[in-house]
N, CA and C of each residue as an Amber inpcrd file, in Angstrom:
protein
   474
   0.8430000  -1.1710000   0.0000000   0.0000000   0.0000000   0.0000000
   0.8930000   1.2390000   0.0000000   0.4930000   2.2100000  -0.7930000
   1.3330000   3.3780000  -0.9350000   1.0290000   4.4550000   0.1010000
   1.6950000   5.5920000  -0.0350000   1.5720000   6.6760000   0.9420000
   0.1460000   7.2210000   0.9780000  -0.2150000   7.7840000   2.1120000
  -1.5430000   8.3410000   2.2960000  -1.5150000   9.8470000   2.0910000
  -2.5330000  10.4190000   1.4080000  -2.6090000  11.8740000   1.2870000
  -3.0050000  12.4900000   2.6220000  -2.9450000  13.8000000   2.7070000
  -3.2170000  14.4630000   3.9820000  -4.7020000  14.7190000   4.2290000
  -5.5420000  14.8010000   3.1990000  -6.9710000  15.0920000   3.3830000
  -7.7090000  13.8200000   3.7940000  -8.3060000  13.8510000   4.9860000
  -9.0230000  12.6820000   5.4860000 -10.4980000  12.7380000   5.1030000
 -11.1890000  11.6150000   5.2630000 -12.6260000  11.5460000   5.0270000
 -13.3690000  12.3340000   6.1000000 -14.6490000  12.5380000   5.8690000
 -15.5070000  13.2160000   6.8370000 -15.5900000  12.3860000   8.1230000
 -15.9270000  13.0620000   9.2150000 -15.9690000  12.4120000  10.5320000
 -16.9400000  11.2300000  10.5490000 -18.0960000  11.3410000   9.9060000
 -19.0770000  10.2500000   9.9040000 -18.4870000   9.0040000   9.2590000
 -17.8340000   9.1520000   8.1180000 -17.2320000   8.0140000   7.4410000
 -16.0900000   7.4180000   8.2560000 -15.2800000   8.2760000   8.8800000
 -14.1920000   7.7590000   9.7230000 -14.7610000   6.9810000  10.9070000
 -15.8760000   7.4550000  11.4770000 -16.5120000   6.7400000  12.5810000
 -16.9970000   5.3640000  12.1130000 -17.6560000   5.3070000  10.9540000
 -18.1390000   4.0340000  10.4340000 -16.9760000   3.0690000  10.1820000
 -15.8810000   3.5850000   9.6560000 -14.7120000   2.7470000   9.4070000
 -14.1010000   2.2850000  10.7210000 -14.0550000   3.1720000  11.7050000
 -13.5420000   2.7630000  13.0200000 -14.3680000   1.6210000  13.5900000
 -15.6800000   1.6950000  13.4210000 -16.5500000   0.6280000  13.8970000
 -16.2910000  -0.6750000  13.1350000 -16.0470000  -0.5790000  11.8220000
 -15.7340000  -1.7790000  11.0320000 -14.3980000  -2.3830000  11.4810000
 -13.3980000  -1.5350000  11.7250000 -12.0910000  -2.0070000  12.2130000
 -12.2750000  -2.7180000  13.5500000 -13.0350000  -2.1140000  14.4500000
 -13.2630000  -2.7140000  15.7720000 -13.9930000  -4.0490000  15.6670000
 -14.9990000  -4.1190000  14.8080000 -15.7660000  -5.3620000  14.6640000
 -14.9000000  -6.4720000  14.0560000 -14.0800000  -6.1350000  13.0600000
 -13.1950000  -7.1290000  12.4370000 -12.2050000  -7.6480000  13.4700000
 -11.5960000  -6.7270000  14.2440000 -10.6370000  -7.1350000  15.2700000
 -11.3030000  -7.9740000  16.3520000 -12.5260000  -7.6120000  16.7450000
 -13.2480000  -8.3810000  17.7720000 -13.5400000  -9.7940000  17.2650000
 -13.8830000  -9.9250000  15.9840000 -14.1280000 -11.2620000  15.4250000
 -12.8470000 -12.0920000  15.4500000 -11.7130000 -11.4850000  15.0970000
 -10.4460000 -12.2130000  15.1660000 -10.1200000 -12.5690000  16.6110000
 -10.3160000 -11.6150000  17.5330000 -10.0710000 -11.8900000  18.9470000
 -10.9020000 -13.0780000  19.4370000 -12.1230000 -13.1920000  18.9330000
 -13.0140000 -14.2780000  19.3460000 -12.7090000 -15.5870000  18.6200000
 -11.8120000 -15.5410000  17.6370000 -11.5100000 -16.7410000  16.8600000
 -12.6220000 -17.0830000  15.8890000 -13.3610000 -16.0740000  15.4250000
 -14.5220000 -16.2930000  14.5600000 -14.1980000 -15.9950000  13.0990000
 -13.9240000 -17.0330000  12.3390000 -13.6940000 -16.8480000  10.9050000
 -14.9550000 -16.3160000  10.2330000 -16.1260000 -16.7750000  10.6720000
 -17.3850000 -16.2990000  10.0870000 -17.5500000 -14.8000000  10.3130000
 -17.1900000 -14.3300000  11.5030000 -17.2780000 -12.8960000  11.7890000
 -16.3350000 -12.0720000  10.9320000 -15.1130000 -12.5680000  10.7480000
 -14.1400000 -11.8730000   9.8930000 -14.6300000 -11.8700000   8.4530000
 -15.1100000 -13.0200000   7.9680000 -15.5770000 -13.1140000   6.5860000
 -16.7740000 -12.2110000   6.3230000 -17.6570000 -12.0580000   7.2990000
 -18.8320000 -11.2030000   7.1340000 -18.4520000  -9.7390000   6.9180000
 -17.2640000  -9.3530000   7.3680000 -16.8040000  -7.9670000   7.2350000
 -15.7730000  -7.8030000   6.1260000 -15.6060000  -8.8390000   5.3090000
 -14.5660000  -8.8390000   4.2840000 -15.1490000  -9.0590000   2.9020000
 -14.4740000  -8.5170000   1.9030000 -14.8040000  -8.7950000   0.5120000
 -14.3660000 -10.2290000   0.1950000 -15.0080000 -10.8850000  -0.7820000
 -14.6790000 -12.2880000  -1.0760000 -13.2010000 -12.5430000  -1.3770000
 -12.5220000 -11.6650000  -2.0500000 -11.1260000 -11.8880000  -2.4060000
 -10.1270000 -11.2140000  -1.4870000 -10.5210000 -10.9700000  -0.2370000
  -9.6500000 -10.2610000   0.6990000  -8.2470000 -10.8850000   0.7500000
  -7.2600000 -10.0170000   0.9120000  -5.8810000 -10.4560000   1.1400000
  -5.4480000  -9.8710000   2.4790000  -5.0660000 -10.7370000   3.4080000
  -4.5900000 -10.3110000   4.7250000  -3.1180000 -10.6980000   4.8250000
  -2.2830000  -9.7270000   5.1610000  -0.8400000  -9.9830000   5.2540000
  -0.3440000  -9.7780000   6.6820000   0.4060000 -10.7620000   7.1350000
   1.1740000 -10.6640000   8.3720000   2.6160000 -10.8880000   7.9540000
   3.3910000  -9.8220000   7.8430000   4.7720000  -9.9630000   7.3940000
   4.8190000 -10.5290000   5.9900000   5.5640000 -11.6120000   5.8050000
   5.7250000 -12.2230000   4.4870000   4.6210000 -13.2110000   4.1400000
   3.6900000 -13.4200000   5.0490000   2.6350000 -14.4070000   4.8290000
   1.3600000 -13.6980000   4.3880000   0.8010000 -14.1430000   3.2640000
  -0.4600000 -13.5940000   2.7560000  -1.5380000 -14.6650000   2.8360000
  -2.6950000 -14.2730000   3.3500000  -3.8670000 -15.1430000   3.4230000
  -4.9010000 -14.5640000   2.4660000  -5.3830000 -15.3670000   1.5030000
  -6.2590000 -14.8560000   0.4540000  -7.5870000 -15.5940000   0.4430000
  -8.6690000 -14.8200000   0.3350000 -10.0050000 -15.3830000   0.1940000
 -10.5020000 -16.0980000   1.4360000 -11.5940000 -16.8380000   1.2690000
 -12.2420000 -17.4890000   2.4070000 -11.3280000 -18.4900000   3.1100000
 -10.6910000 -19.3700000   2.3630000  -9.8260000 -20.3680000   3.0060000
  -8.6340000 -19.6940000   3.6850000  -8.0930000 -18.6600000   3.0640000
  -6.9960000 -17.9160000   3.6770000  -7.4060000 -17.2760000   4.9880000
  -8.6100000 -16.6980000   5.0200000  -9.1110000 -16.0910000   6.2650000
  -9.2490000 -17.1680000   7.3390000  -9.7670000 -18.3170000   6.9750000
  -9.9160000 -19.3950000   7.9660000  -8.5500000 -19.8220000   8.5240000
  -7.5530000 -19.9200000   7.6720000  -6.1950000 -20.2580000   8.1340000
  -5.6540000 -19.1540000   9.0440000  -5.8570000 -17.9030000   8.6490000
  -5.3700000 -16.7740000   9.4330000  -6.0050000 -16.7450000  10.8290000
  -7.3000000 -16.9980000  10.8970000  -7.9850000 -16.9950000  12.1940000
  -7.4830000 -18.1480000  13.0610000  -7.2700000 -19.3070000  12.4620000
  -6.7230000 -20.4290000  13.2450000  -5.3450000 -20.0840000  13.8070000
  -4.5520000 -19.3740000  13.0400000  -3.1880000 -19.0520000  13.4830000
  -3.1340000 -17.8610000  14.4380000  -3.9350000 -16.8220000  14.1770000
  -3.7910000 -15.5760000  14.9310000  -4.9500000 -15.2740000  15.8810000
  -6.0600000 -15.9810000  15.7850000  -7.2020000 -15.7100000  16.6480000
  -7.0610000 -16.3870000  18.0070000  -8.0060000 -16.0990000  18.8900000
  -8.0150000 -16.7470000  20.1990000  -8.2690000 -18.2390000  20.0340000
  -7.8230000 -18.9880000  21.0250000  -8.0300000 -20.4340000  21.0250000
  -8.3980000 -20.8560000  22.4400000  -8.4940000 -22.1640000  22.6620000
  -8.8230000 -22.6450000  23.9980000  -7.6830000 -22.4160000  24.9900000
  -6.4710000 -22.1510000  24.4900000  -5.3280000 -21.9500000  25.3920000
  -4.7910000 -20.5190000  25.4100000  -5.1170000 -19.7320000  24.3980000
  -4.6320000 -18.3490000  24.3440000  -5.7910000 -17.4220000  23.9990000
  -6.0130000 -16.4370000  24.8520000  -7.0160000 -15.4040000  24.5760000
  -6.2870000 -14.1580000  24.1030000  -6.9000000 -13.4060000  23.2130000
  -6.2930000 -12.1630000  22.7390000  -7.3170000 -11.0490000  22.7780000
  -6.8160000  -9.8380000  22.9410000  -7.6690000  -8.6480000  22.9550000
  -6.9350000  -7.5510000  22.1930000  -7.5530000  -7.0480000  21.1310000
  -6.9380000  -6.0050000  20.3200000  -7.4360000  -4.6430000  20.7570000
  -6.5030000  -3.7520000  21.0240000  -6.8120000  -2.3550000  21.3420000
  -6.3960000  -1.5310000  20.1310000  -7.3420000  -0.7780000  19.5840000
  -7.0930000  -0.0020000  18.3730000  -7.4080000   1.4580000  18.6470000
  -6.5600000   2.3360000  18.1130000  -6.8800000   3.7600000  18.1970000
  -6.2890000   4.4980000  17.0160000  -6.5850000   5.7540000  16.9510000
  -6.0380000   6.6660000  15.9510000  -6.2960000   6.1600000  14.5360000
  -7.5750000   5.8430000  14.2490000  -7.9410000   5.3870000  12.9160000
  -7.9450000   6.5900000  11.9750000  -7.1970000   6.4820000  10.9010000
  -7.1480000   7.5170000   9.8750000  -7.7120000   6.9140000   8.5960000
  -8.3460000   7.7230000   7.7440000  -8.9370000   7.1840000   6.5160000
  -8.9050000   8.2290000   5.4050000  -8.5380000   7.7650000   4.2040000
  -8.4240000   8.6380000   3.0380000  -9.0620000   7.9760000   1.8310000
  -9.7140000   8.7770000   0.9780000 -10.2760000   8.2610000  -0.2710000
  -9.1450000   7.9600000  -1.2380000  -9.2700000   6.8440000  -1.9590000
  -8.2810000   6.4490000  -2.9590000  -9.0000000   5.6830000  -4.0640000
  -9.3130000   6.3590000  -5.1620000  -9.9920000   5.7680000  -6.3190000
 -11.3120000   5.1270000  -5.8890000 -11.4480000   3.8080000  -6.0640000
 -12.7160000   3.1190000  -5.7870000 -12.7820000   2.5430000  -4.3810000
 -11.8790000   2.9470000  -3.5140000 -11.8410000   2.4090000  -2.1540000
 -11.3510000   3.4660000  -1.1910000 -11.2910000   3.0790000   0.0590000
 -10.7590000   3.9480000   1.1100000  -9.5520000   3.2600000   1.7040000
  -8.5310000   4.0220000   1.9590000  -7.3400000   3.5040000   2.6500000
  -7.4170000   3.9750000   4.0860000  -7.0680000   3.0830000   4.9860000
  -7.1520000   3.3810000   6.4120000  -5.8920000   2.8730000   7.1010000
  -5.5510000   3.5300000   8.1940000  -4.4420000   3.0900000   9.0320000
  -4.9050000   3.2020000  10.4780000  -4.6480000   2.1590000  11.2450000
  -5.0070000   2.1780000  12.6630000  -3.8710000   1.5600000  13.4710000
  -3.5670000   2.1990000  14.5820000  -2.5130000   1.6950000  15.4560000
  -3.1110000   0.6510000  16.3860000  -2.3430000  -0.4140000  16.6470000
  -2.8970000  -1.5520000  17.3690000  -1.9360000  -2.1090000  18.4050000
  -2.5250000  -2.5640000  19.4880000  -1.8180000  -3.2970000  20.5330000
  -2.6410000  -4.5440000  20.8110000  -2.0310000  -5.7060000  20.6820000
  -2.7240000  -6.9630000  20.9680000  -2.1640000  -7.5150000  22.2660000
  -3.0480000  -7.6890000  23.2370000  -2.6740000  -8.2890000  24.5160000
  -3.1030000  -9.7520000  24.4680000  -2.2010000 -10.6330000  24.8220000
  -2.5300000 -12.0560000  24.8530000  -2.5050000 -12.5530000  26.2880000
  -3.2880000 -13.5690000  26.5300000  -3.3580000 -14.1950000  27.8400000
  -3.2650000 -15.6930000  27.6360000  -2.1730000 -16.2890000  28.0970000
  -2.0350000 -17.7420000  28.0350000  -2.7540000 -18.2890000  29.2550000
  -3.8200000 -18.9960000  29.0060000  -4.6780000 -19.4680000  30.0940000
  -4.0220000 -20.6180000  30.8440000  -4.0560000 -20.5400000  32.1610000
  -3.5390000 -21.6320000  32.9850000  -4.4600000 -22.8410000  32.8670000
  -5.7490000 -22.5840000  32.7790000  -6.7390000 -23.6370000  32.5690000
  -7.6810000 -23.1360000  31.4780000  -7.9220000 -23.9130000  30.4260000
  -8.7280000 -23.4330000  29.3100000 -10.1110000 -22.9120000  29.6840000
 -10.6850000 -23.3890000  30.7550000 -12.0310000 -22.9570000  31.1290000
 -12.0450000 -21.6120000  31.8510000 -10.8830000 -21.0820000  32.2060000
 -10.8300000 -19.8150000  32.9270000  -9.9440000 -18.8360000  32.1880000
  -9.9150000 -17.6120000  32.6430000  -9.0040000 -16.6110000  32.0950000
  -7.8040000 -16.4180000  33.0050000  -7.4910000 -17.4330000  33.8240000
  -6.3060000 -17.3500000  34.6670000  -5.0750000 -17.3360000  33.7750000
  -4.0690000 -16.6270000  34.1840000  -2.8320000 -16.5960000  33.4160000
  -2.2670000 -15.1960000  33.3960000  -1.1460000 -15.0470000  32.7640000
  -0.4600000 -13.7600000  32.7320000  -0.6480000 -13.0810000  31.3860000
  -1.1150000 -11.8160000  31.3800000  -1.2280000 -11.0970000  30.1120000
   0.1470000 -10.6390000  29.6400000   0.2920000 -10.5260000  28.3310000
   1.5430000 -10.0590000  27.7440000   1.2260000  -9.3410000  26.4410000
   2.1220000  -8.4610000  26.0100000   1.9460000  -7.8190000  24.7160000
   2.2630000  -8.8550000  23.6510000   1.2570000  -9.1850000  22.8610000
   1.4290000 -10.1800000  21.8090000   1.8750000  -9.5570000  20.4980000
   1.4900000  -8.2930000  20.2660000   1.8200000  -7.6560000  19.0090000
   1.5980000  -6.1500000  19.1630000   2.4690000  -5.3700000  18.5460000
   2.3670000  -3.9080000  18.5730000   2.7220000  -3.3980000  17.1900000
   1.8590000  -2.5900000  16.6060000   2.1220000  -2.0600000  15.2820000
   0.9060000  -1.3520000  14.7350000   0.6910000  -1.4640000  13.4410000
  -0.4960000  -0.8590000  12.8550000  -0.9990000  -1.7090000  11.6950000
  -2.2620000  -1.4750000  11.3500000  -2.8730000  -2.1310000  10.2000000
  -3.0650000  -1.0870000   9.1130000  -2.6670000  -1.4220000   7.9030000
  -2.9340000  -0.6100000   6.7250000  -4.0200000  -1.3400000   5.9510000
  -5.1610000  -0.6950000   5.7640000  -6.3360000  -1.3580000   5.2170000
  -6.8270000  -0.7010000   3.9390000  -7.4380000  -1.5090000   3.0800000
  -8.2240000  -1.0440000   1.9420000  -9.6550000  -1.4900000   2.2040000
 -10.5810000  -0.5380000   2.1940000 -11.9900000  -0.8430000   2.4250000
 -12.8200000  -0.3550000   1.2510000 -13.9700000  -1.0070000   1.0490000
 -14.9160000  -0.5810000   0.0240000 -16.2810000  -0.3910000   0.6730000
 -17.0210000   0.5930000   0.1640000 -18.3790000   0.8410000   0.6410000
 -19.3150000  -0.1150000  -0.0930000 -20.1440000  -0.8280000   0.6660000
 -21.1170000  -1.7540000   0.0750000 -22.4840000  -1.4390000   0.6700000
 -23.5630000  -1.9800000   0.1040000 -24.8880000  -1.7740000   0.7100000
 -24.9640000  -2.2960000   2.1480000 -24.0680000  -3.2360000   2.5150000
 -24.0450000  -3.7920000   3.8770000 -23.1050000  -3.0240000   4.7970000
 -22.4990000  -1.9560000   4.2990000 -21.5470000  -1.1720000   5.0970000
 -20.1360000  -1.3600000   4.5620000 -19.1570000  -0.8900000   5.3080000
 -17.7570000  -0.9650000   4.8970000 -17.2670000  -2.4020000   4.9920000
 -16.5420000  -2.8510000   3.9640000 -15.9740000  -4.1930000   3.9410000
 -14.4950000  -4.1020000   3.5880000 -13.7070000  -4.9910000   4.1620000
 -12.2640000  -4.9940000   3.9510000 -11.9210000  -5.7400000   2.6640000
 -11.1420000  -5.0840000   1.8000000 -10.6120000  -5.7190000   0.5980000
  -9.1990000  -6.2180000   0.8630000  -8.4920000  -5.5320000   1.7650000
  -7.1200000  -5.9320000   2.1180000  -6.7800000  -5.3870000   3.4950000
  -5.9820000  -6.1640000   4.2370000  -5.4350000  -5.7190000   5.5170000
  -3.9750000  -6.1460000   5.5570000  -3.1290000  -5.2400000   5.9900000
  -1.7160000  -5.5720000   6.1570000  -1.3040000  -5.1600000   7.5620000
  -0.8820000  -6.1430000   8.3440000  -0.4550000  -5.8820000   9.7180000
   1.0500000  -5.6670000   9.7230000   1.4580000  -4.4730000  10.1370000
   2.8680000  -4.0910000  10.1170000   3.3580000  -3.8860000  11.5500000
   4.2490000  -4.7340000  12.0130000   4.7440000  -4.6010000  13.3990000
   5.7360000  -3.4490000  13.5240000   5.7970000  -2.9090000  14.7210000
   6.8650000  -1.9640000  15.0340000   8.0770000  -2.8010000  15.3710000
   9.1320000  -2.6210000  14.6150000  10.3440000  -3.4130000  14.8050000
  11.5610000  -2.5000000  14.8370000  12.6810000  -3.0650000  15.2210000
  13.9340000  -2.3210000  15.2160000  13.9620000  -1.2390000  16.2740000
  14.5810000  -0.1300000  15.9400000  14.7500000   0.9260000  16.9420000
  13.6060000   1.9410000  16.9440000  12.4730000   1.6190000  16.2880000
  11.3620000   2.5610000  16.2250000  10.9020000   2.9920000  17.6190000
  11.0010000   2.1150000  18.6090000  10.5610000   2.4500000  19.9560000
  11.6430000   3.1740000  20.7630000  12.8480000   3.2840000  20.2480000
  13.9400000   3.9170000  21.0040000  13.7080000   5.4100000  21.1950000
  12.8390000   6.0110000  20.3930000  12.5900000   7.4530000  20.5250000
  11.5270000   7.7690000  21.5750000  10.9090000   6.7530000  22.1290000
   9.9090000   6.9710000  23.1760000  10.6370000   7.2310000  24.4920000
  10.0290000   8.0680000  25.3230000  10.6260000   8.3670000  26.6200000
  10.6100000   7.1850000  27.5650000  11.4410000   7.2380000  28.5720000
  11.4720000   6.2090000  29.6090000  10.7660000   6.7330000  30.8480000
  10.6760000   5.9180000  31.8610000  10.0170000   6.3340000  33.1020000
  10.7100000   7.5400000  33.7130000  12.0260000   7.7130000  33.4660000
  12.7530000   8.8420000  34.0190000  12.6010000  10.1070000  33.1770000
  11.8880000   9.9750000  32.0200000  11.5970000  11.1340000  31.2150000
  12.5050000  11.3250000  30.0140000  13.6420000  10.6770000  29.9720000
  14.5530000  10.8480000  28.8390000  14.3570000   9.7700000  27.8150000
  14.9770000   9.9640000  26.6720000  14.9270000   8.9370000  25.6430000
  15.7970000   7.7670000  26.0800000  15.3820000   6.5910000  25.6980000
  16.1660000   5.4060000  26.0980000  17.3760000   5.2400000  25.2190000
């Protein structure tokens, strides 16, 4: 996905897209391939690094690999959703933090939470009669020294 222009969509459209992003993430958090598919275009391409998941079977594989399971629960926190018009679709970027919980016993939420993933999603969405649907999602982790510019508890850069 290429660079984003500076002019964003109207607030109403950004709100609707934020709701679509939240619903898609909640479906993945729940391990629901049906929920993810309901919010996706038939030929969706989802990328995690070098791995691309395409279409319905790809989404099912992606949910099995990255969604919650009987032993690991996940919760995605998303903020700062930005959205721009681009030809026949909308491009969106949202910053994400995924917290995972490895359950001590599958029937409970006992266990220690940990940061499972930190980065952002770059999305292509299309407007349909059923609302906004994802045509593509690319999850880009924050890697390398990108976090070195953040302050430390003592107030200085690390």
